[in-house]
N, CA and C of each residue as an Amber inpcrd file, in Angstrom:
protein
   639
 -13.6370000   9.5730000 -11.0980000 -13.3290000   8.1800000 -10.5910000
 -12.9280000   7.9190000  -9.0870000 -12.1600000   8.9530000  -8.6250000
 -11.5400000   8.9570000  -7.4110000 -12.9400000   9.1440000  -6.5400000
 -13.6950000   9.8890000  -6.5990000 -15.0950000  10.0690000  -5.6900000
 -15.7420000   8.6310000  -5.8050000 -15.9360000   7.9700000  -6.9210000
 -16.6540000   6.7020000  -6.9560000 -15.8390000   5.5870000  -6.1460000
 -14.4690000   5.5860000  -6.4080000 -13.5740000   4.6270000  -5.6750000
 -13.7960000   4.8970000  -4.1730000 -13.9990000   6.1840000  -3.6780000
 -13.8690000   6.3890000  -2.2340000 -15.1080000   6.0260000  -1.6850000
 -16.3960000   6.3620000  -2.2990000 -17.7220000   5.8760000  -1.8560000
 -17.6440000   4.3170000  -1.8600000 -17.1980000   3.5580000  -2.9880000
 -17.1590000   2.1410000  -2.9660000 -16.4530000   1.3720000  -2.0600000
 -15.2180000   2.1350000  -1.7280000 -14.5210000   1.4160000  -0.6240000
 -14.9320000   1.4180000   0.6580000 -16.0760000   2.5290000   1.0430000
 -16.5430000   2.3250000   2.4560000 -17.6190000   1.3810000   2.2980000
 -18.3050000   1.1600000   1.2460000 -19.5200000   0.0710000   0.9660000
 -18.7730000  -1.2950000   1.1460000 -17.7730000  -1.4980000   0.4880000
 -17.0270000  -2.9660000   0.4630000 -16.2520000  -3.0130000   1.7410000
 -15.8740000  -2.1330000   2.6440000 -15.2930000  -2.2920000   3.7650000
 -16.4310000  -2.7250000   4.8080000 -17.5500000  -2.1840000   4.6060000
 -18.6600000  -2.6490000   5.7260000 -18.9950000  -3.9910000   5.2030000
 -19.3370000  -4.4620000   3.8140000 -19.8190000  -5.5360000   3.5170000
 -18.6620000  -6.4520000   3.8410000 -17.3200000  -6.4800000   3.7910000
 -16.4490000  -7.5540000   4.3960000 -16.5070000  -7.6840000   5.7150000
 -16.8800000  -6.7900000   6.4560000 -16.7480000  -6.9340000   8.0370000
 -17.9380000  -7.8470000   8.3820000 -19.1140000  -7.4670000   7.6600000
 -20.0930000  -8.4020000   8.2920000 -20.2640000  -9.7080000   7.4200000
 -19.6160000  -9.8230000   6.4610000 -19.9030000 -11.0570000   5.6190000
 -19.4570000 -12.2610000   6.5970000 -20.1040000 -13.6870000   6.4650000
 -19.7280000 -14.7860000   7.1340000 -18.4980000 -15.3760000   6.7800000
 -18.1510000 -15.1490000   5.4630000 -17.0240000 -15.7260000   4.6180000
 -16.2780000 -14.7240000   3.9200000 -15.0160000 -15.0360000   3.4600000
 -14.4200000 -14.0060000   2.3920000 -15.2290000 -13.6420000   1.4040000
 -15.2190000 -12.5260000   1.0190000 -16.2100000 -12.0470000  -0.1220000
 -15.4990000 -11.7860000  -1.5960000 -16.1320000 -12.4200000  -2.4590000
 -15.5420000 -12.2510000  -3.5870000 -15.8740000 -11.1230000  -4.4180000
 -15.1640000 -10.5630000  -5.4950000 -15.6590000  -9.6660000  -6.4250000
 -16.7770000  -9.5580000  -6.9530000 -17.1550000 -11.0030000  -7.3110000
 -18.5640000 -11.0120000  -7.9310000 -19.5600000 -10.8510000  -6.8740000
 -19.4770000 -11.0130000  -5.6840000 -20.5660000 -10.9380000  -4.7390000
 -20.5480000  -9.6520000  -4.2800000 -19.3480000  -8.9930000  -4.4560000
 -19.3820000  -7.3710000  -4.1200000 -20.4170000  -6.9550000  -5.1240000
 -19.8650000  -7.1310000  -6.4280000 -20.6540000  -6.4440000  -7.6570000
 -22.3160000  -6.9260000  -7.4050000 -22.4380000  -8.0140000  -6.9150000
 -24.0350000  -8.2910000  -7.0700000 -24.8440000  -7.6730000  -5.9590000
 -24.0650000  -6.8500000  -5.0840000 -24.8210000  -6.1590000  -3.7760000
 -25.5670000  -4.9280000  -4.6070000 -25.0470000  -4.4820000  -5.6960000
 -25.5120000  -3.3280000  -6.2990000 -26.5650000  -3.8320000  -7.3020000
 -27.6210000  -2.9590000  -7.4670000 -28.8050000  -3.2540000  -8.3470000
 -28.3420000  -3.0980000  -9.7920000 -29.0850000  -3.7710000 -10.8390000
 -28.7480000  -3.8470000 -12.0710000 -28.7220000  -2.2510000 -12.7010000
 -27.6970000  -2.0550000 -13.4900000 -27.4280000  -0.6050000 -14.1090000
 -26.7140000   0.3770000 -13.1950000 -26.5350000  -0.2150000 -11.7200000
 -25.6650000   0.6930000 -10.8040000 -24.5500000  -0.1280000 -10.3440000
 -24.2460000  -1.3450000 -11.0460000 -23.1250000  -2.1830000 -10.5560000
 -21.7740000  -1.5170000 -11.1560000 -20.7510000  -1.4590000 -10.2080000
 -19.7150000  -1.0570000 -10.5210000 -18.9620000  -1.9580000 -11.4360000
 -17.7970000  -1.6060000 -12.1950000 -17.0830000  -2.4470000 -12.9980000
 -15.9360000  -3.1730000 -11.9650000 -15.3070000  -4.2570000 -12.4640000
 -14.3720000  -5.2030000 -11.7660000 -13.0650000  -4.3210000 -11.4220000
 -12.7720000  -3.1450000 -12.6590000 -11.6580000  -2.3990000 -12.6330000
 -11.6480000  -1.4320000 -11.3970000 -12.8940000  -0.8400000 -11.1610000
 -13.3050000   0.0500000 -10.0630000 -13.2820000  -0.4420000  -8.6520000
 -13.8760000  -1.8390000  -8.4220000 -13.9530000  -2.5790000  -7.4040000
 -12.3630000  -2.9420000  -6.9380000 -11.6100000  -3.3380000  -7.9150000
 -10.0150000  -3.6880000  -7.5840000  -9.5450000  -2.4670000  -7.1780000
  -9.8740000  -1.2240000  -7.7280000  -9.3210000   0.0660000  -7.3670000
  -9.4130000   0.3410000  -5.7680000 -10.9490000  -0.0060000  -5.4380000
 -11.4020000   0.2820000  -4.1330000 -10.8900000  -0.7560000  -3.1190000
 -10.3710000  -1.8250000  -3.7150000  -9.8350000  -3.0020000  -2.7030000
  -8.2990000  -2.5400000  -2.4220000  -7.7480000  -1.8630000  -3.5060000
  -6.2060000  -1.5160000  -3.3040000  -6.2130000  -0.4040000  -2.3560000
  -7.1850000   0.6220000  -2.3380000  -7.3140000   1.9020000  -1.6710000
  -7.5280000   1.3070000  -0.1160000  -8.3740000   0.3080000   0.0520000
  -8.5500000  -0.2080000   1.3870000  -7.1960000  -0.9490000   1.9050000
  -6.4530000  -1.5460000   1.2350000  -5.0470000  -2.1000000   1.6450000
  -4.3100000  -1.2190000   1.8390000  -4.4230000   0.1060000   1.2350000
  -3.2710000   1.1380000   1.3710000  -3.6320000   1.5070000   2.9180000
  -5.0800000   1.7790000   3.0240000  -5.4390000   2.4110000   4.4080000
  -5.1540000   1.5800000   5.5890000  -4.8690000   0.0990000   5.4680000
  -4.5820000  -0.4110000   6.4970000  -3.1110000  -0.6670000   6.6810000
  -2.3390000  -0.0900000   5.7250000  -0.8220000  -0.2880000   5.7630000
  -0.4410000   0.1910000   7.1660000   0.3300000  -0.6270000   7.9220000
   0.9820000   0.0610000   9.0350000   0.2220000  -0.1570000  10.3900000
  -1.1140000  -0.7520000  10.0920000  -2.1210000  -0.8980000  11.1740000
  -2.1610000  -2.4220000  11.6950000  -2.8950000  -2.5890000  12.6780000
  -3.1500000  -4.1270000  13.1430000  -3.8610000  -4.8450000  12.7890000
  -4.6680000  -4.2940000  11.3470000  -5.3880000  -5.2970000  10.7050000
  -5.3040000  -5.0260000   9.2260000  -5.5860000  -6.1320000   8.3270000
  -5.4600000  -6.0000000   7.1770000  -6.4400000  -6.5950000   6.0970000
  -6.4640000  -6.2250000   4.9870000  -7.4690000  -6.8970000   3.8850000
  -6.6610000  -8.0320000   3.2870000  -7.3850000  -9.1130000   3.6390000
  -6.4550000 -10.4110000   2.9990000  -7.3260000 -11.2390000   2.0390000
  -6.6260000 -11.6060000   1.1510000  -7.4930000 -12.4640000  -0.0760000
  -7.1260000 -13.7910000   0.1860000  -8.3830000 -14.4930000   0.2550000
  -8.3540000 -15.8720000   0.7600000  -9.1880000 -16.6940000  -0.3510000
  -8.4880000 -17.4880000  -1.5450000  -8.9230000 -18.1320000  -2.4320000
 -10.1100000 -17.3040000  -3.2120000  -9.6800000 -16.1530000  -3.6850000
 -10.3060000 -15.1680000  -4.5140000 -11.4430000 -14.4440000  -3.7190000
 -11.4410000 -14.5080000  -2.4330000 -12.3750000 -13.8520000  -1.7150000
 -11.7410000 -13.0800000  -0.6750000 -12.2220000 -11.7810000  -0.0070000
 -11.4910000 -10.8710000   0.7960000 -11.9270000 -10.7540000   2.3040000
 -11.1270000 -10.9300000   3.3080000 -11.6740000 -10.6760000   4.5160000
 -10.9120000  -9.4390000   5.2300000 -11.2870000  -8.9400000   6.2630000
 -10.5520000  -8.0770000   7.1370000 -10.2600000  -9.1040000   8.3770000
  -8.8110000  -8.9350000   8.6770000  -8.5500000  -9.8290000   9.8740000
  -7.1850000  -9.1750000  10.4920000  -6.8720000  -9.5960000  11.7400000
  -5.5370000  -9.0430000  12.3300000  -4.4950000  -9.6200000  11.6100000
  -3.2910000  -8.9920000  11.7330000  -2.0880000  -9.3060000  11.1960000
  -1.3710000 -10.3350000  11.6580000  -0.6840000 -11.3630000  11.0740000
  -0.1820000 -12.5280000  11.5630000   0.7210000 -12.1660000  12.8010000
   1.4660000 -10.9420000  12.5250000   2.4950000 -10.3800000  13.4270000
   1.9630000 -10.4970000  14.8930000   0.5860000 -10.1170000  14.8620000
   0.0910000 -10.0310000  16.3100000  -0.4810000 -11.3270000  16.9530000
  -0.2370000 -12.4360000  16.2160000  -1.3300000 -13.7510000  16.4810000
  -0.7830000 -14.0120000  18.1780000   0.3840000 -13.9150000  18.5890000
   0.8370000 -14.1240000  19.7790000  -0.0050000 -13.6160000  20.9550000
  -0.4960000 -12.5040000  20.8000000  -1.3100000 -11.6590000  21.5900000
  -2.7340000 -11.9730000  21.3930000  -3.0190000 -12.1970000  20.2350000
  -4.6920000 -12.5840000  19.7950000  -4.9420000 -14.0350000  20.4430000
  -3.9300000 -14.9550000  20.5110000  -4.1770000 -16.2560000  20.9100000
  -4.4490000 -16.1520000  22.3810000  -3.7030000 -15.4250000  23.1690000
  -3.6850000 -15.2450000  24.5420000  -5.0920000 -14.7390000  24.9500000
  -5.6150000 -13.8790000  23.8680000  -6.9920000 -13.3670000  24.1830000
  -8.1710000 -14.3400000  24.1220000  -7.9800000 -15.0440000  23.0520000
  -9.0500000 -16.0820000  22.5580000  -8.9130000 -17.4780000  23.4430000
  -7.7770000 -17.9890000  23.6350000  -7.5280000 -19.1580000  24.3680000
  -7.1470000 -19.1420000  25.8580000  -7.4110000 -20.2370000  26.3760000
  -7.0250000 -20.5010000  28.0430000  -5.6720000 -21.4470000  27.8200000
  -5.8330000 -22.3310000  26.8410000  -4.6330000 -23.2250000  26.8090000
  -4.4980000 -23.6340000  25.4730000  -3.2140000 -24.0580000  24.8730000
  -2.9860000 -24.2140000  23.6470000  -3.7000000 -25.5910000  23.0500000
  -4.8290000 -25.4970000  22.2120000  -5.3330000 -26.6740000  21.8440000
  -4.2530000 -27.7610000  21.0690000  -4.5280000 -29.0360000  21.2580000
  -3.5670000 -30.0000000  20.5790000  -4.1870000 -31.0600000  19.6730000
  -3.5750000 -31.4920000  18.6290000  -4.0940000 -32.2890000  17.7980000
  -3.1290000 -33.6900000  17.9180000  -3.5220000 -34.9100000  17.6080000
  -2.6380000 -35.9320000  17.5760000  -1.9120000 -36.0700000  16.3040000
  -0.7600000 -36.7110000  16.6270000   0.1490000 -36.8490000  15.3210000
  -0.6820000 -37.4070000  14.1650000  -1.3470000 -38.3530000  14.5060000
  -2.0650000 -38.8610000  13.3900000  -3.0060000 -38.0710000  12.5580000
  -3.7180000 -37.3720000  13.3640000  -4.5140000 -36.2780000  12.4100000
  -3.8350000 -35.3360000  11.4550000  -2.7290000 -34.6280000  12.1870000
  -1.9910000 -33.7920000  11.3490000  -1.3140000 -34.6410000  10.0420000
  -0.9770000 -36.0160000  10.2360000  -0.0890000 -36.5400000   9.2760000
  -1.1720000 -36.6450000   8.0390000  -2.4560000 -36.9330000   8.3480000
  -3.5790000 -37.2850000   7.5290000  -3.9740000 -36.0820000   6.8930000
  -4.1760000 -34.9330000   7.6520000  -4.3670000 -33.7280000   6.6670000
  -3.3430000 -33.2290000   5.9770000  -1.9190000 -33.3520000   6.4540000
  -0.8770000 -33.0100000   5.5150000  -0.9460000 -33.8260000   4.3190000
  -1.1950000 -35.1450000   4.4740000  -1.1340000 -36.0760000   3.0870000
  -2.3420000 -35.6470000   2.2000000  -3.4130000 -35.4160000   2.8260000
  -4.3630000 -34.9830000   1.8080000  -4.1380000 -33.5880000   1.3260000
  -3.5470000 -32.6460000   1.8210000  -3.1720000 -31.4440000   1.3500000
  -2.2000000 -31.4400000   0.2880000  -1.2700000 -32.2140000   0.4640000
  -0.2490000 -32.2870000  -0.5870000  -0.4170000 -33.2780000  -1.5610000
  -1.2670000 -34.2830000  -1.4450000  -1.3690000 -35.3310000  -2.4660000
  -2.7910000 -35.5200000  -3.1750000  -3.5980000 -34.4830000  -2.5990000
  -4.9930000 -34.5290000  -3.2960000  -5.1840000 -34.6880000  -4.8120000
  -6.3820000 -35.2080000  -5.2480000  -7.0960000 -35.9290000  -4.5820000
  -6.5560000 -37.2790000  -4.3040000  -6.8350000 -37.6900000  -3.0390000
  -6.3220000 -38.9270000  -2.4670000  -7.3910000 -39.8630000  -1.7130000
  -7.4010000 -41.1990000  -1.7760000  -8.0820000 -41.9860000  -1.0420000
  -7.6290000 -42.3350000   0.2900000  -8.5130000 -42.9660000   1.0920000
  -8.0380000 -43.3680000   2.4750000  -6.9470000 -44.3410000   2.2180000
  -7.1940000 -45.4230000   1.2340000  -6.1150000 -46.3470000   1.2670000
  -4.8850000 -45.8610000   0.8120000  -4.8160000 -44.9170000   0.0710000
  -3.6810000 -44.2670000  -0.3020000  -3.1450000 -43.5810000   0.9490000
  -3.6240000 -42.8940000   1.6560000  -3.2850000 -42.3100000   2.9000000
  -2.5760000 -43.4590000   3.8070000  -3.2620000 -44.3580000   3.8880000
  -2.8250000 -45.4990000   4.8740000  -1.4590000 -46.2570000   4.2630000
  -1.3880000 -46.2100000   2.8810000   0.0070000 -46.6430000   2.2530000
   0.9490000 -45.8010000   2.6930000   0.7790000 -44.5700000   2.4260000
   1.9140000 -43.6230000   2.9210000   2.2420000 -43.4230000   4.2410000
   1.0640000 -43.6100000   5.1130000   1.5550000 -43.5510000   6.7480000
   1.8000000 -44.8640000   7.1940000   1.6550000 -46.0620000   6.5410000
   1.8900000 -47.2480000   7.0800000   1.2220000 -47.7450000   8.2520000
  -0.0880000 -47.0310000   8.3300000  -0.6800000 -47.5440000   9.4580000
  -2.3560000 -47.2460000   9.0020000  -3.4820000 -47.9950000   9.5060000
  -4.8110000 -47.6250000   9.1960000  -5.1080000 -46.3200000   9.7130000
  -5.8890000 -45.8770000   8.9060000  -6.5150000 -44.3070000   9.2760000
  -7.7360000 -44.4470000   9.9180000  -7.9510000 -43.8720000  11.4000000
  -9.1230000 -44.2320000  11.9110000 -10.3650000 -43.2880000  11.4130000
 -11.5020000 -44.0300000  11.3590000 -12.6410000 -43.2740000  10.8720000
 -13.0990000 -41.9910000  11.6150000 -12.5060000 -41.9840000  12.7680000
 -12.7210000 -40.8660000  13.7750000 -12.0570000 -39.6280000  13.1180000
 -10.9700000 -39.8210000  12.4790000  -9.8970000 -38.6860000  12.0510000
 -10.8090000 -38.3760000  10.9590000 -11.0380000 -39.2360000   9.9030000
 -11.7130000 -38.6490000   8.5990000 -12.9930000 -37.9670000   8.8700000
 -14.0150000 -38.3580000  10.0160000 -15.1350000 -37.7310000  10.2280000
 -14.7340000 -36.4040000  10.9320000 -13.6780000 -36.3400000  11.7700000
 -13.4480000 -35.0580000  12.3540000 -13.0190000 -33.9660000  11.1990000
 -12.2890000 -34.2820000  10.2960000 -11.6210000 -33.4060000   9.3500000
 -12.9940000 -33.0360000   8.4730000 -13.7810000 -34.0520000   8.1470000
 -15.1860000 -33.5310000   7.4420000 -15.7640000 -32.5870000   8.2690000
 -16.0580000 -32.9050000   9.5830000 -16.8160000 -32.2860000  10.2980000
 -16.6210000 -30.8080000  10.4870000 -15.2340000 -30.5690000  10.4550000
 -14.7120000 -29.3580000  10.5790000 -14.4700000 -28.4430000   9.1660000
 -14.9340000 -29.1180000   8.1000000 -15.0880000 -28.6280000   6.8070000
 -13.7490000 -28.2010000   6.3270000 -12.4590000 -29.1090000   6.9670000
 -11.2220000 -28.8130000   6.1770000 -10.7990000 -29.9430000   4.9680000
 -11.8180000 -30.8800000   4.9160000 -11.7170000 -31.8450000   3.7770000
 -12.8330000 -31.9560000   3.2220000 -13.0950000 -32.6230000   1.9250000
 -14.2350000 -32.8890000   1.6110000 -14.2850000 -33.8790000   0.2340000
 -15.1850000 -34.8600000   0.2370000 -15.2520000 -35.7450000  -0.7220000
 -15.1800000 -35.2060000  -2.1000000 -14.2680000 -35.3350000  -3.0750000
 -14.2080000 -34.7620000  -4.2540000 -14.4930000 -35.5870000  -5.4560000
 -14.7870000 -36.8300000  -5.3020000 -14.8220000 -37.9420000  -6.2080000
 -14.7980000 -39.4030000  -5.6180000 -14.4500000 -40.1360000  -6.8830000
 -14.0840000 -41.5920000  -6.4790000 -13.0350000 -41.8190000  -7.3530000
 -12.3030000 -42.8580000  -6.9750000 -11.1960000 -43.5150000  -7.8530000
 -11.8100000 -44.5460000  -8.6700000 -11.4200000 -44.2380000  -9.9410000
 -12.0050000 -45.3670000 -10.7650000 -11.1670000 -46.7110000 -10.9120000
 -11.7140000 -47.4650000  -9.8590000 -10.8530000 -48.6700000  -9.5460000
 -11.9260000 -49.6890000  -8.9220000 -11.6210000 -50.8370000  -8.7550000
 -12.7040000 -51.7820000  -8.0560000 -13.1440000 -51.2500000  -6.8970000
 -14.1460000 -50.9100000  -6.2840000 -14.6160000 -50.5110000  -4.9810000
 -14.9350000 -49.1740000  -5.1210000 -14.6550000 -48.3180000  -6.0420000
 -14.6470000 -47.0040000  -6.3470000 -14.6380000 -46.3440000  -4.8230000
 -13.4700000 -46.1680000  -4.2070000 -13.1850000 -45.5000000  -3.1640000
 -12.9680000 -44.2740000  -3.2440000 -13.5450000 -43.4790000  -2.1600000
 -13.5650000 -42.0410000  -2.1780000 -12.5640000 -41.2240000  -2.1870000
 -12.4830000 -40.0000000  -3.0080000 -11.3770000 -39.2150000  -3.0120000
 -11.5160000 -37.9020000  -2.1620000 -10.3960000 -37.4890000  -1.3120000
 -10.5320000 -36.4610000  -0.5910000  -9.6950000 -35.4240000  -0.8780000
 -10.1410000 -34.1450000  -0.7180000  -9.4190000 -32.9050000  -0.8370000
  -9.6620000 -31.8290000   0.2330000  -9.0570000 -30.8570000   0.1390000
  -9.0280000 -29.8570000   1.2180000 -10.1080000 -28.7930000   0.5680000
 -10.7730000 -28.0550000   1.4940000 -11.7730000 -27.0260000   1.3470000
 -11.2240000 -25.3690000   1.0040000 -12.2700000 -24.6980000   1.0650000
 -11.9320000 -23.5160000   0.9590000 -11.7940000 -23.0320000   2.6390000
 -12.4530000 -23.7260000   3.3230000 -12.4970000 -23.6310000   4.8570000
 -11.2030000 -23.8360000   5.3440000 -10.3330000 -24.9980000   4.9990000
  -9.0590000 -25.3760000   5.3010000  -8.2770000 -24.0280000   5.0350000
  -8.3260000 -23.2950000   3.7640000  -7.4340000 -22.2660000   3.4000000
  -7.8350000 -21.0660000   4.4020000  -9.0010000 -20.7700000   4.7370000
  -9.5470000 -19.8290000   5.7610000  -8.7450000 -20.0390000   7.2090000
  -9.0400000 -21.2950000   7.5990000  -8.4380000 -21.6250000   8.6890000
  -6.9760000 -21.3910000   9.0680000  -6.3120000 -21.8370000   7.9230000
  -4.7770000 -21.7330000   8.1440000  -4.1430000 -20.5110000   7.4690000
  -5.1050000 -19.6540000   7.0340000  -4.7390000 -18.3830000   6.6020000
  -4.0150000 -18.2830000   5.2220000  -4.5110000 -19.1490000   4.3820000
  -3.7240000 -19.3480000   2.9230000  -4.4240000 -19.0550000   2.0000000
  -3.9030000 -18.2380000   0.9510000  -4.5850000 -17.4990000  -0.1320000
  -4.7120000 -18.6620000  -1.0390000  -3.8790000 -19.6050000  -1.3810000
  -4.2110000 -20.8440000  -1.9970000  -3.4260000 -21.9180000  -1.6270000
  -3.4690000 -23.1830000  -2.2600000  -2.4320000 -24.2560000  -1.8130000
  -1.2110000 -23.8880000  -2.2060000  -0.9660000 -23.1640000  -3.1120000
   0.4190000 -22.8070000  -3.5560000   1.2340000 -22.1450000  -2.3710000
   0.5580000 -21.6850000  -1.4380000   1.2800000 -21.1670000  -0.2330000
   1.6240000 -22.2220000   0.8640000   1.4660000 -23.4290000   0.7260000
   1.7000000 -24.3960000   1.4800000   3.2940000 -24.3980000   1.3150000
   3.9070000 -24.8880000   2.4610000   5.4200000 -24.9120000   2.6910000
   5.8300000 -25.9340000   1.5770000   7.0090000 -25.8740000   1.0150000
   7.6800000 -26.6010000   0.1970000   7.8130000 -27.8610000   0.6880000
   7.6310000 -29.2050000  -0.1850000   7.7510000 -30.4370000   0.5850000
   9.1730000 -30.7060000   0.8410000  10.0380000 -30.2700000   0.1210000
  11.6150000 -30.4560000   0.6500000  11.7860000 -30.0120000   2.0700000
  11.0940000 -28.6770000   2.4200000  11.3480000 -28.1600000   3.6340000
  10.7560000 -29.0620000   4.6810000   9.8000000 -30.0460000   4.4750000
   9.3000000 -30.6900000   5.5960000  10.0500000 -32.0000000   5.8410000
  10.7350000 -32.2650000   6.7680000  11.2340000 -33.4450000   7.0840000
  10.6670000 -34.4710000   8.1450000   9.8210000 -33.6930000   8.8960000
   9.0750000 -34.5150000   9.9490000   7.5580000 -33.8730000  10.2580000
   6.8360000 -34.5220000  10.9970000   5.5180000 -34.0630000  11.4040000
   5.8480000 -32.7080000  12.1230000   6.7860000 -32.4130000  13.0220000
   6.9860000 -31.4330000  13.7570000   7.0300000 -30.1470000  12.7850000
   7.7800000 -30.1500000  11.6890000   7.8690000 -29.1630000  10.7210000
   6.5660000 -28.7280000  10.1170000   5.8480000 -29.7470000   9.8140000
   4.6310000 -29.5630000   9.3630000   3.6910000 -28.8590000  10.4200000
   3.8720000 -29.0880000  11.6330000   3.0180000 -28.5010000  12.8660000
   3.6170000 -27.2070000  12.7170000   4.7760000 -26.7230000  12.7270000
   5.0000000 -25.4400000  12.9840000   4.7860000 -24.6410000  11.5840000
   4.7000000 -25.2690000  10.6230000   4.3310000 -24.3620000   9.3910000
   2.7850000 -24.0290000   9.1210000   1.9520000 -24.9340000   9.9330000
   0.4540000 -24.9450000   9.9010000  -0.0660000 -24.3230000  11.0540000
   1.1070000 -23.8020000  11.9860000   0.6860000 -23.3870000  13.3970000
  -0.1300000 -24.0590000  14.3070000  -0.0090000 -25.5440000  14.2710000
  -0.6320000 -26.5880000  14.9180000   0.0930000 -27.0360000  16.0160000
  -0.4440000 -27.5540000  17.0660000   0.3210000 -27.9930000  18.3510000
  -0.2800000 -29.4400000  18.3640000   1.1240000 -30.2630000  18.5320000
   0.8310000 -31.8110000  18.6000000   0.5900000 -32.1210000  20.1700000
  -0.3130000 -33.2630000  20.1850000  -0.5800000 -33.7400000  21.4960000
   0.8990000 -34.3620000  22.0390000   1.1710000 -34.0730000  23.3160000
   2.3390000 -34.1060000  23.8710000   2.3230000 -35.6960000  24.4000000
   1.0180000 -36.3560000  24.5050000   1.0990000 -37.9940000  24.7490000
   0.5460000 -38.6610000  23.4820000   1.4270000 -39.3700000  22.7990000
   0.9180000 -39.9520000  21.5750000   0.4150000 -41.2600000  22.0030000
  -0.7620000 -41.8910000  21.4030000  -1.2140000 -43.3750000  21.8770000
  -0.2460000 -44.2910000  21.2820000  -0.0770000 -45.3530000  21.9710000
   0.7380000 -46.5410000  21.4290000   0.3210000 -46.9440000  20.1440000
  -0.8570000 -47.2010000  19.9330000  -1.5100000 -47.5370000  18.6720000
  -2.4890000 -47.0740000  18.1990000  -2.9430000 -47.0790000  17.1180000
  -4.3010000 -46.4020000  16.5810000  -4.2350000 -45.0410000  16.5000000
  -5.1760000 -44.3000000  15.8910000  -5.2720000 -42.8590000  15.4690000
  -6.3130000 -42.2010000  16.3570000  -6.1210000 -41.8080000  17.5660000
  -6.9170000 -41.1550000  18.3480000  -6.9500000 -39.8520000  18.1220000
  -8.1020000 -38.6900000  17.9340000  -8.0930000 -37.4590000  17.8120000
  -7.9260000 -36.5420000  18.9260000  -7.1820000 -35.6520000  19.0950000
  -7.0500000 -34.8820000  20.1600000  -8.3940000 -33.7940000  20.0250000
  -8.8640000 -33.3030000  21.0450000 -10.0670000 -32.9690000  21.2170000
 -10.3970000 -31.3640000  20.8080000  -9.3440000 -30.6530000  20.8580000
  -9.4450000 -29.3990000  20.5340000  -8.8750000 -28.7110000  19.3540000
  -9.5190000 -27.7440000  19.0650000  -9.3900000 -27.0620000  17.6900000
  -8.4160000 -25.8900000  17.8340000  -7.3110000 -25.7990000  16.9430000
  -6.6140000 -24.4920000  16.9360000  -6.7020000 -23.4090000  16.1100000
  -6.6010000 -21.9990000  16.6510000  -6.9960000 -20.8020000  15.5890000
  -6.0580000 -20.9110000  14.4920000  -6.3680000 -20.1540000  13.5880000
  -5.5110000 -19.8750000  12.4960000  -4.5100000 -18.7050000  12.8780000
  -3.4380000 -18.5490000  12.1440000  -2.3190000 -17.5500000  12.6360000
  -2.7950000 -16.2630000  12.6190000  -3.9860000 -15.8380000  11.8920000
  -4.5730000 -14.6640000  12.2100000  -6.1610000 -14.6230000  12.0660000
  -6.7320000 -13.6770000  12.8830000  -7.9260000 -14.1660000  13.3750000
  -8.8240000 -12.9430000  12.6290000  -9.9540000 -13.4350000  11.8500000
 -10.8220000 -12.4350000  11.2240000 -11.4390000 -11.5940000  12.1370000
 -11.4440000 -10.1710000  11.9070000 -12.1790000  -9.1820000  12.5840000
 -13.4860000  -9.4120000  13.1970000 -14.3870000 -10.1050000  12.2590000
 -15.7490000 -10.1880000  12.4060000 -15.9830000 -11.5380000  12.9670000
 -15.2070000 -12.3210000  13.2550000 -15.4370000 -13.7600000  13.9440000
 -15.4020000 -13.2560000  15.2950000
């Protein structure tokens, strides 16, 4: 079994490195032809062995929504950011508040977001969040008008380096927008528009950067 785990570990490591998204155990097993597929138990042992190999190194094997990817450790994000960015990208307060409401209250309608924020939500903000695949339409509220319901995506978890929504900061800890910004590693725009919901132009990276990106 030890030899089988060792061989499988190398195959999984190579597959995770080249995959364009976190690789689930089912997809790992599907790489093998029928009759030669490893058991989930063996795959889990190989994953544990990989995690042990990366212990104390600058990279780690990270589970994101039941999928695995190899990425730089969060502790080294200050140096990685300087390598990848020329200046800190910023978002408007309106976009951050909208994203936070969707993350914590999902599924939620645009009208419900506006009721919580006390101001109309710009179509540009919804379009931006949809375009970056951080949110998606998950259905319709069964009320007159059938308004669309929004929720976060797997891409949201990947971007903000979250294994699942359960890793979001506890709501009692979030007293204002700046707190949310720090928890999600976002930068707010220094100049807030007096009215409306203008969207800042740049995208910020996650706290850890995938090795294959």
